[in-house]
C-alpha positions in Angstrom: -18.5 -14.0 30.4 -16.3 -10.9 30.4 -13.4 -11.2 27.9 -10.1 -9.9 29.2 -7.6 -8.0 27.1 -9.8 -7.5 24.1 -9.5 -4.4 21.9 -12.3 -2.8 19.9 -11.4 -1.5 16.4 -13.2 0.3 13.7 -11.6 -0.4 10.3 -12.2 2.0 7.4 -12.3 0.5 4.0 -12.9 2.3 0.7 -14.5 0.1 -1.9 -14.9 0.2 -5.7 -17.6 -2.0 -7.0 -17.9 -2.3 -10.8 -16.7 1.3 -11.0 -15.9 2.5 -14.6 -12.8 4.7 -14.8 -12.1 6.4 -18.1 -8.9 8.1 -19.3 -9.0 9.9 -22.6 -6.6 11.7 -24.8 -4.3 9.1 -26.1 -4.2 5.7 -27.8 -3.5 4.2 -24.5 -6.7 5.4 -22.9 -8.6 2.8 -21.0 -12.1 2.1 -19.6 -12.1 -0.5 -16.9 -14.8 -2.0 -14.7 -13.1 -2.4 -11.4 -14.3 -4.6 -8.5 -12.9 -5.2 -5.0 -12.5 -7.8 -2.3 -11.0 -7.4 1.1 -9.1 -9.9 3.4 -9.7 -9.5 7.1 -7.2 -10.9 9.6 -8.0 -11.3 13.3 -5.2 -10.1 15.5 -7.0 -11.1 18.7 -7.1 -14.2 20.9 -10.8 -15.0 20.5 -13.2 -15.4 17.6 -13.9 -12.0 16.0 -17.5 -10.9 15.5 -17.5 -8.4 12.6 -20.2 -6.0 11.3 -19.7 -4.3 8.0 -21.8 -1.3 6.8 -21.6 -0.1 3.2 -22.3 3.4 1.9 -22.8 4.8 -1.5 -21.1 8.1 -2.5 -24.3 10.1 -1.8 -24.3 8.8 1.8 -27.2 6.3 1.4 -27.0 2.7 2.5 -25.5 0.2 0.1 -27.3 -3.1 0.9 -25.2 -6.3 0.7 -25.6 -10.0 1.3 -26.1 -11.0 5.0 -22.8 -13.0 5.1 -20.9 -9.9 4.0 -22.4 -7.6 6.6 -22.1 -9.9 9.6 -19.4 -12.6 9.8 -16.8 -14.2 12.1 -13.1 -14.5 11.7 -11.1 -17.2 13.6 -8.7 -16.1 16.4 -4.9 -15.9 16.3 -4.5 -14.5 12.8 -7.4 -16.3 11.2 -8.5 -14.7 7.9 -11.6 -14.2 5.8 -12.0 -12.9 2.3 -15.1 -10.8 1.5 -15.6 -10.4 -2.3 -18.0 -7.7 -3.6 -18.1 -9.3 -7.0 -19.7 -12.4 -5.5 -22.4 -10.3 -3.6 -25.8 -11.0 -5.1 -27.5 -8.0 -3.3 -25.0 -5.2 -3.7 -25.7 -3.2 -6.9 -22.8 -2.0 -9.1 -21.5 1.4 -8.0 -18.8 2.9 -5.8 -18.7 3.8 -2.2 -17.2 2.9 1.2 -17.5 0.6 4.1 -17.0 0.7 7.9 -16.1 -2.5 9.8 -16.4 -2.9 13.6 -15.3 -5.8 15.6 -14.9 -7.1 19.2 -11.3 -8.1 18.3 -8.5 -6.1 16.8 -8.5 -6.5 13.0 -6.4 -5.8 10.0 -7.6 -5.7 6.4 -6.2 -5.5 2.9 -8.4 -4.3 0.0 -7.6 -5.5 -3.6 -8.9 -3.8 -6.7 -9.3 -6.0 -9.8 -10.5 -5.7 -13.4 -12.2 -9.1 -13.6 -12.7 -10.8 -16.9 -10.6 -8.1 -18.7 -6.9 -7.6 -19.3 -5.4 -7.5 -15.8 -5.5 -4.3 -13.7 -4.7 -4.7 -10.0 -4.1 -2.6 -6.9 -4.1 -3.1 -3.2 -4.0 -1.0 0.0 -4.4 -1.5 3.8 -7.7 -0.5 5.5 -7.5 2.3 8.0 -8.0 1.7 11.8 -8.2 5.4 12.5 -8.5 8.7 10.6 -6.9 12.2 10.7 -7.8 15.7 9.8 -4.9 15.9 7.3 -3.2 13.5 4.9 -0.2 13.8 2.6 -0.1 12.4 -0.9 3.5 12.2 -2.3 2.7 11.7 -6.0 0.0 13.3 -8.2 -0.1 13.4 -12.0 -2.6 14.7 -14.5 -2.4 13.5 -18.2 1.3 13.0 -17.9 3.2 10.9 -20.4 5.5 8.4 -18.7 7.4 5.2 -19.7 4.4 3.3 -18.4 2.0 5.3 -20.6 -0.4 8.2 -19.9 -0.6 8.7 -16.1 -3.5 10.1 -14.0 -4.2 10.1 -10.3 -7.5 9.6 -8.5 -7.8 10.7 -4.8 -10.5 9.0 -2.7 -11.5 10.8 0.5 -13.8 9.2 3.1 -15.8 11.2 5.7 -15.4 9.3 9.0 -18.1 11.3 10.7 -21.8 10.7 11.2 -22.6 14.2 9.7 -21.6 15.8 6.4 -18.3 17.6 6.1 -16.1 19.7 3.8 -12.6 18.9 2.7 -9.9 20.5 0.4 -6.9 19.4 -1.6 -3.8 21.6 -1.8 -1.7 20.7 -4.9 2.0 21.4 -4.8 3.9 21.3 -8.1 7.2 19.4 -8.6 9.9 22.2 -8.5 11.7 23.2 -11.6 9.1 22.2 -14.3 7.2 25.5 -14.5 3.9 24.2 -13.0 1.9 26.1 -10.4 0.3 25.2 -7.1 -3.5 25.1 -6.8 -6.2 24.3 -4.3 -9.5 22.6 -4.8 -12.2 23.5 -2.2 -14.8 23.0 -0.9 -15.3 19.2 -1.4 -18.6 18.3 0.3 -18.9 14.7 1.5 -22.0 13.1 3.1 -21.6 11.1 6.4 -19.4 8.0 6.1 -19.3 8.2 2.3 -16.4 8.7 -0.1 -15.6 11.4 -2.7 -13.9 10.1 -5.8 -11.7 12.9 -7.3 -10.4 12.0 -10.7 -7.6 14.5 -11.4 -7.9 13.8 -15.2 -11.3 15.5 -15.1 -9.9 18.7 -13.5 -10.0 21.8 -15.7 -6.6 22.3 -17.5 -6.7 25.9 -16.4 -6.3 24.6 -12.8 -4.0 21.6 -13.4 -2.6 21.5 -17.0 -1.7 18.4 -19.0 1.6 17.0 -17.8 1.2 18.4 -14.2 3.1 16.4 -11.6 3.6 17.0 -8.0 2.2 16.2 -4.6 -0.8 17.1 -2.4 -2.1 17.8 1.1 -5.7 16.6 1.7 -7.4 18.2 4.8 -10.7 18.6 6.5 -12.2 22.1 6.4 -14.2 21.3 9.5 -12.2 21.3 12.8 -12.4 18.0 14.6 -13.8 16.0 11.6 -11.6 13.3 10.4 -11.1 11.7 7.0 -9.3 8.7 5.4 -7.5 8.9 2.1 -6.2 6.5 -0.5 -5.0 7.3 -4.0 -4.9 5.4 -7.3 -2.4 6.1 -10.0 -3.5 4.8 -13.4 -0.8 4.4 -16.1 -1.3 3.4 -19.7 -4.0 1.0 -20.7 -3.8 -1.3 -17.6 -1.4 -0.1 -15.0 -2.6 0.7 -11.5 -0.8 1.5 -8.2 -3.0 2.0 -5.1 -1.4 3.7 -2.1 -2.4 4.7 1.4 -2.0 8.5 2.0 0.0 9.4 5.2 -1.9 10.9 8.1 -0.4 14.0 9.6 0.4 12.2 12.9 2.6 9.7 11.0 5.7 11.9 10.7 9.3 11.1 11.0 12.8 12.3 10.2 13.9 8.8 9.3 12.1 6.1 7.2 13.0 2.5 6.1 12.5 1.0 2.7 12.4 -2.8 2.8 13.4 -3.2 -0.8 15.1 -0.9 -3.3 15.8 -2.2 -6.8 17.8 -0.6 -9.6 17.5 -1.8 -13.1 17.8 -5.6 -12.6 17.7 -7.8 -15.7 13.9 -8.3 -15.7 13.5 -4.5 -15.9 12.3 -3.9 -12.4 13.2 -0.7 -10.6 11.7 1.0 -7.5 11.6 4.8 -7.6 11.0 6.5 -4.3 9.0 9.6 -3.9 9.8 11.6 -0.7 7.5 14.4 0.4 8.7 17.3 2.6 6.1 17.9 5.3 8.4 19.8 7.7 6.6 23.1 7.4 9.6 24.7 5.7 12.3 24.2 3.0 14.7 21.2 3.2 18.1 22.4 1.9 20.2 20.6 -0.7 21.8 17.6 0.9 19.1 17.5 3.6 17.8 14.1 2.6 20.1 11.1 2.6 19.1 7.7 1.2 21.5 5.0 2.4 21.0 1.4 1.1 22.7 -1.9 2.0 22.9 -4.7 -0.5 20.7 -7.8 -0.4 22.3 -11.3 -0.5 24.1 -11.8 -3.8 24.7 -8.1 -4.4 27.7 -5.9 -3.4 28.3 -2.3 -2.5 26.2 0.3 -0.7 24.1 2.9 -2.5 24.0 6.5 -1.3 21.7 9.2 -2.8 20.9 12.8 -1.6 18.9 15.7 -2.9 20.9 18.3 -4.9 18.3 21.1 -4.8 16.1 22.7 -2.2 12.7 20.9 -1.6 9.9 23.4 -0.7 7.4 22.5 1.9 4.9 19.8 0.8 6.9 19.3 -2.4 8.4 16.0 -3.4 12.0 14.7 -4.1 12.3 11.7 -6.4 14.9 9.0 -6.4 14.5 7.3 -9.8 16.8 4.5 -10.8 15.0 4.2 -14.1 16.5 7.4 -15.4 19.3 8.2 -13.0 22.3 6.3 -14.3 24.4 7.5 -11.4 22.6 5.0 -9.3 24.2 1.6 -9.5 22.4 -0.8 -11.9 21.6 -4.5 -11.4 21.4 -3.9 -7.7 18.9 -4.4 -4.9 18.8 -4.1 -1.2 17.2 -2.2 1.7 17.4 1.5 2.6 17.2 4.0 5.4 16.1 7.6 4.5 17.3 10.4 6.9 16.1 14.0 6.6 16.7 17.3 8.4 12.9 17.8 8.4 9.8 15.6 8.6 9.1 13.6 5.5 6.9 10.7 4.2 7.8 8.3 1.3 6.3 5.8 -1.1 8.1 3.2 -3.1 6.9 2.2 -6.6 7.7 -1.1 -8.3 7.7 -0.6 -12.0 9.0 -2.2 -15.2 9.1 0.7 -17.8 7.4 -0.2 -21.1 5.2 -2.8 -19.3 1.9 -2.5 -17.5 3.2 -4.1 -14.3 3.3 -1.4 -11.6 2.5 -1.3 -7.9 3.5 0.6 -4.8 3.9 0.4 -1.0 4.5 2.9 1.8 7.9 3.3 3.6 8.0 2.7 7.3 9.1 5.2 10.1 12.2 3.9 11.8 10.7 4.6 15.2 8.7 1.4 15.0 9.7 -0.9 17.8 7.4 -3.9 17.1 9.2 -7.2 16.8 6.4 -9.1 15.0 4.9 -8.7 11.6 1.8 -10.4 10.2 1.2 -10.8 6.4 -2.5 -11.5 6.0 -2.4 -13.3 2.7 0.4 -15.5 1.4 -0.1 -17.9 -1.5 2.2 -20.3 -3.3 1.7 -20.8 -7.0 -2.1 -21.2 -7.0 -3.8 -22.8 -10.0 -4.7 -19.4 -11.4 -1.1 -18.3 -11.2 -1.5 -16.1 -8.0 1.6 -16.1 -5.8 3.1 -13.7 -3.2 6.5 -12.4 -2.3 7.1 -11.0 1.2 10.2 -8.8 1.9 11.1 -8.4 5.6 13.4 -5.8 6.9 15.5 -5.6 10.1 15.2 -2.0 11.4 18.3 -2.4 13.6 21.2 -0.7 11.7 23.8 -2.3 14.0 22.8 -5.8 14.9 21.5 -8.8 12.9 18.0 -10.0 13.5 17.0 -13.7 14.0 13.4 -14.4 13.2 10.9 -17.3 13.2 8.5 -17.7 10.3 5.1 -19.3 10.9 2.9 -20.1 8.0 -0.7 -20.9 9.0 -3.1 -22.3 6.4 -6.3 -20.3 5.7 -9.8 -21.8 6.4 -11.3 -23.6 3.4 -7.9 -24.6 2.0 -6.7 -28.2 2.3 -3.5 -28.3 0.3 -0.4 -28.8 2.3 0.1 -28.8 6.1 -1.9 -26.6 8.4 1.3 -25.0 9.7 4.9 -24.6 8.6 7.6 -23.2 11.0 11.0 -22.0 10.0 13.4 -21.1 12.8 16.6 -19.0 13.0 16.3 -17.0 9.8 19.0 -14.3 9.9 18.5 -10.7 8.6 21.6 -8.5 8.4 21.7 -5.0 10.1 19.3 -2.7 8.1 18.9 -5.5 5.5 16.2 -7.7 4.3 15.2 -11.3 3.6 12.6 -12.5 1.0 9.9 -15.2 1.1 9.2 -15.7 -2.6 6.3 -18.1 -3.1 6.5 -17.6 -6.8 9.3 -20.2 -6.7 8.6 -23.9 -6.3 11.7 -24.2 -4.1 10.4 -21.8 -1.4 9.9 -21.3 1.4 13.3 -22.9 2.0 13.3 -25.5 4.8 9.7 -26.7 4.2 7.8 -29.1 2.0 5.0 -26.6 1.2 3.3 -27.6 -2.1 1.9 -25.4 -4.8 -1.7 -24.4 -4.0 -1.1 -23.5 -0.3 -2.6 -20.3 1.0 -2.7 -18.7 4.4 -1.0 -16.1 6.7 2.6 -15.5 7.6 3.7 -14.5 11.1 7.3 -13.2 11.5 8.7 -13.1 15.0 12.0 -11.7 16.2 14.1 -14.2 18.3 15.1 -14.5 21.0 12.9 -12.3 23.0 15.8 -10.8 25.1 17.5 -9.4 21.9 14.6 -9.1 19.6 15.0 -6.6 16.8 12.3 -4.4 15.3 10.9 -5.6 12.0 8.8 -4.3 9.1 7.6 -5.9 5.9 5.7 -5.4 2.7 4.2 -8.0 0.3 3.8 -8.2 -3.4 0.8 -10.0 -4.8 1.7 -11.3 -8.3 0.8 -13.8 -11.1 3.7 -16.0 -12.1 1.8 -17.4 -15.2 1.5 -14.2 -17.3 2.6 -10.6 -17.6 -0.4 -9.7 -19.7 -1.7 -6.4 -18.2 -1.0 -5.3 -14.7 -0.9 -8.5 -12.6 1.0 -6.9 -9.6 -0.1 -5.4 -6.3 1.7 -4.5 -3.2 0.9 -3.3 0.4 2.5 -3.0 3.8 2.2 -5.8 6.3 0.9 -5.3 9.8 3.2 -4.7 12.8 2.5 -6.2 16.2 4.3 -5.7 19.6 
């Protein structure tokens, strides 16, 4: 029978399976064996039939268990978790994967140091590639309040033939560092290249180097996908999606900005100029409205010229001119195209994560969070932060929690109607707390998905969201991850 309205998707996922990453040169150096799992959510109206093919870094096949290469995912936001560390066929190593499906998919990859002091990161799988990506934050052997920091760039070849890529490094202005280009980077078909910046020659990128990068294909028409890991101290890890060249905007939204609240959390923002020219002083405005319980707006702008492909940082950790004990949501406006990432960090602790800002051109009125969990027995719990992109009108939303297959705790569905979000502001769903979600009887141990829908349809406001994946039991190591949620029309 012919299925109407179905979309085909190829989802790109970069995997790390028992990969050992080593940082040297300080007492905080760390060697971790990292493993992955990925959560697939079915955005379609019918059962999804999914095929997953895995590749080693040399381009050869990476065999896996049958139930992890061909599987189904229930319709209407059903989810399935595929864990590489439970795969009895896949040998330890590092590589990549390509998923194909007869339904539209979304996926989130989590990186974990299992059986060790916690290290965690998360990112969203790509549904398409680009010939060029932007990376707003790069560091090599740089000492920070979270320890010695290094970046790893992972580049996947999305083509069925080998290709060449390059990385153009752009130094943060004013520190005396130089730009540099690494090329060629040769990558076999469908495989990934793991570029550990710490291993780069100091003559190319000296100790303490900090800046941004542009990652591009050297072969016209051949596309790539890029994610980057930033390792800090003994255990800290933030994993971030790079920005494809097609994802450009003069204005971006940040669902949550935090400045020195009592638990130590702050959220620096790194804004990369990708306009093709300089952005003058005052050319970038960051305007933030307070969350419930906080007062006063926050306004920040760049005081110096930002060269092309360089980065401007908003850092409430060190910038005491930014109001402390404050949090809310922000809109970033620029005279030239930019991209931005937001880091959640508690200086002096291992906990660190990051998410990507959202272009304000998004008109979607639905958001799906593929994994929400309330105070599981192992301490795992999630926090979703939802932002109303309308800067003038409040948004009214409906929240629908749907229990994941295999879980029996709590009700199959919880629905919360008429949740209000102020203009440009945010609302949280904090499942670290026994009292949330407000308006439900959801018990500890519940796990599933969250669908956010603007109401009513005649005046629906555009929405975005990100989710933090945490552990409420312990802060030993880096127990925190974050990633963007998925938008739907």
